N, C-alpha and C positions, 0 to 999 in steps of 0.2 A: 430471414431468421435473425432474431435478436439474442445476443448472449448476455447473461447476467453473471458478473464476477463479484461475489461477496468477499471482501478483504477485511482483515482485522490486523491492526498494528498492536501487537502484544508488547507494549512498552514497559508495563509494570513500573518499578521504581526508577528505571533508567531515565525516563522522561523528566523526573523531578531532580535527579542528581545532576544531569548534564544540561538539558535544555533550559529548565526553569531555575537551576542553581538554588534549589531549596532542599536542604537535607535535614530539616527538623522533623520531628516525629509525625506531625499531622500531614504535611504533604506526602511523606513517604507512605503513610497509611492509605492514601488514595491509590497509590500504585499497588499496595498489597491487596486492596479491595479488588482490583482488576484481576490479579492472579488467583485469589482465593474464593471470590464470589462471582465476579463478572465472567471470567473464563468458563467455569463450569456451566453457567446459564447459557452462554453462547454455544458451547459444545452440545449441550442437551437439545437446544433448539435445532441445530444443524442435524443432529441425529434423528429428531422427530420428523423434520421436513425432508430427510434423506438428500441433503445437499452437501456437496464438497466445496470447501472454501480455501482461500489462501491466507496464511498467517505470516506477516512480516515480523520477524523476531530479532531484536538486538541480541548480540552475543552475551551481553551482561544479563539480560533476562533469562536466557537459557542456563547460565551459571547460577543465578540467584534462585530460580524456580525450576530445577531440572525435571521434577516429576510432572509439572504442568506442561513443559515443552514436549516431553515424551508422550504425554496424553494426547496432544494435538497430532503428533506423528502417528500414534497407534490408532487414532480415529480415522486415518486415511486422508487427512488434509495436507495440502502443500505447505511447506515451510520455506520461506525465502529470506533473503538478507535484508537487514534494516540497521546497519551500522554496528559499532562495537558497544557504545554506551549512549546511543541516541544523540550523537554529536553531529554537527554540521561539517561537511567536508570543506566548505568554503573557507579560504584562507590557508589551507594546507598546501604544502609543496606536493609535487607529483609523487615523490618518494614516500612522504608521510602518508598520503592518501592510500598508496599501494600497500604499505605495511599495515595500515589499519584494516583494510579490506581483507588481507590475508589472515590477520589475527582473528578477525570475526569468523571467518570460515573454519579456522582451526579450533576455536573454542566451541562453535556449534557442533563440530564433529566429535569433540570430546564428550558431549552430552548425548548427541543423537546417533553416534556410531560413525565409524570411518567411511561407511558406504554413503553417507549423506553427501549429496551432490546438488547444491542449490542451482536452480534454473533462473531465478529472478532476484531483483534488487529494487528497493525503494529507499530513497534518501530519507533519513529521519527528519530533515528540514524541508523536504520537497525542494531541495536545491542542489545543484550540481556544479562542479568546476569544469573548465575546458578539458580536463583530463579524465573525468569520471567515466564517460561512455567508452573511451579507448581502453581503460583499465578493465571494465566489464567485458568488453569484446575479447581482449587478450585471454581472459579466463574462461571463455566459452559460455558466459552468462547469456541466456536466451533473450531476456527482456528486462526493461526498466519500467517502473511505474511511478514517475515523479514529476512529469512535465505536462504542459497544458496547451500545446500548439493546436490541438483539436479537442473536441469534447467527446465524441463517441466513435471516432475512427482511429484505430491503431495506425502507426506510421513508423518508418525507420528513424531511430534516434540519430541525431547528427553529433559529430565529434569535432573538437578543435575549433569552436566558435571564437570570434573576436568581436568584442563590443566596446566602442568608445563613444565619446560625445560627437565624434566626427563621422563615424561610419559603423556599419554592422555587417559582419560576415558570419552567417549562421553555421558554417562548417560543412563537412562532407558527410553523406549518409554512411551509417555503420550497418553492421549485421545484427545489431541489437534492436529488437522490436519494442517500440514505446506503446504502452497501454496507458492512455492519458487519465489524469485524475482531475478533480475540481474541488475547490473549497465548498461549493454548494452541496457536494455529495460526500461531505466529511461530517461526522457527528460532533467533532470537537468544537468548531465555532458555533454550532447551534445550541449545544447543551452545557459546555464547560463553563464553570465560574472560576475566575482567578482574581485574587485580591492584590497580588504583586506580580506583574502590573495589573491594574484593575481591568477585568474583562468580564462582561456580563453576557453569557450565552443564555442559558436557562429558558429556552423556548419550550413550549409544551410538545409532547409527543405527537399530538394531533396536528400541530402546525408543520412539524417536520415530515410527518406522513404525507400531508398534502403536497409539500414541496417536492419530496422524492418521487411521489407517484406521478406528478406532472412531468418531471424530468424523464422518468422511465417511459411514460406514454409518448413523449416527443421522440425519444430515442427509438422506440419501436416503430414510429411512423416512418423512420428513415429506411427501414427494411433490412439493413445489415449492420446495425450498430452494436457497440459493446457498452453496456451499462455497468460502470464500476463504482461500487460503494466502498468508502473507506471508513472503518469503524474501530473503536478502541474498547476492549472489554471493560476498562474502568469507567467508560462513559456510557456505552450502549447497554451495559450489563444491569443497570438499574431496572427494577421490575416493570414499570409502565413503558419504558423504552424498548425492552426486549419483546414485550407484547406488541408494540407498534411494528417492530421489525417482522414479527411473525405474520401480522396482517399484510404487510407489504409483500412478503414472500408469497403469500396466498394469492394476492392480486396479480403478481407477475406470473406465477405458475398457471393461473386461470386464463392468461392471455394466450391465444393461439400463436404458434411460431416462436416460442421462447425456450431457450435451453440454459441451464446453469452449468458453468465450467469453472475450474480453477484458472488462475491467470496463465499458468504455464501451458495448460491445455489450449487455451485460446491463442496464446502467442505462437505455439507450434503450428496451429492451423493457419494463422495469418502469415507466418514466415514463408509458407509455400508460395504465396502470391506476391509478397513484398520484396523478398530477397532476390536480387538479380534483375529487378525492374525498377522503374521510377514510380510505379503505382503506389498510392497511399502516402507519398511524401507530403508533409505539410507544405502549403503553398507559400514558400518564401521567395522574395525577390531581392536580389543583391543591389544595393545602391551603386 
């Protein structure tokens, strides 16, 4: 059985404010496009295909576009953590990272309701500190989706790693399930154009369809893989790209032995076999 997890990073303007450090009108308008045009197209597609997805939402986005965040929730999709304002945790002290994580949860609850209980986290920078996994574990967060120690097999995230020029200690297994990601399966590097710094994505939807189809087909050949796509409403939401995603969903759905799940649903399933055993751990060897 192959599991497909469709995920969307609903960054809106937080991406431009924090990561890109661009707060003039035009970059911000790209984030507005994601909230006002791209997101409705994504939600319409998911409704048509009858697929539940996972949306990683920065707290800033929920505050800036509350009706859109609530629309995701009311459509029955999972909402997971994605930082406060799309900032990297790297360079923060443990206390600073902890406070930022708790502020993110509090602000999301202010928009989504006090009953909101996030099950997952994705670093806005796909980067973590030695403390990140421990902080998630302490808060009962079920899964992380930021790392790449495997391509299609979930594993137990490790905490407290130590990496220097002389040695590498990958840390100890946590109870947080890692649902791995990949730049190959992210729409941003394929499609996004940036002029500061210069970055030429701008591949055609047909090219990316072929790449993602081949990745999915290989994942399916493994027999028990998880195919996780990372997309952004402000990127995938353009007309020809959303049509490409529609064709890809049709291809995956027509393949025997395929199910669509939210990341939390898949992480709960995987935790039954991974927690309490060494099964599924990435194959690290300590020097």
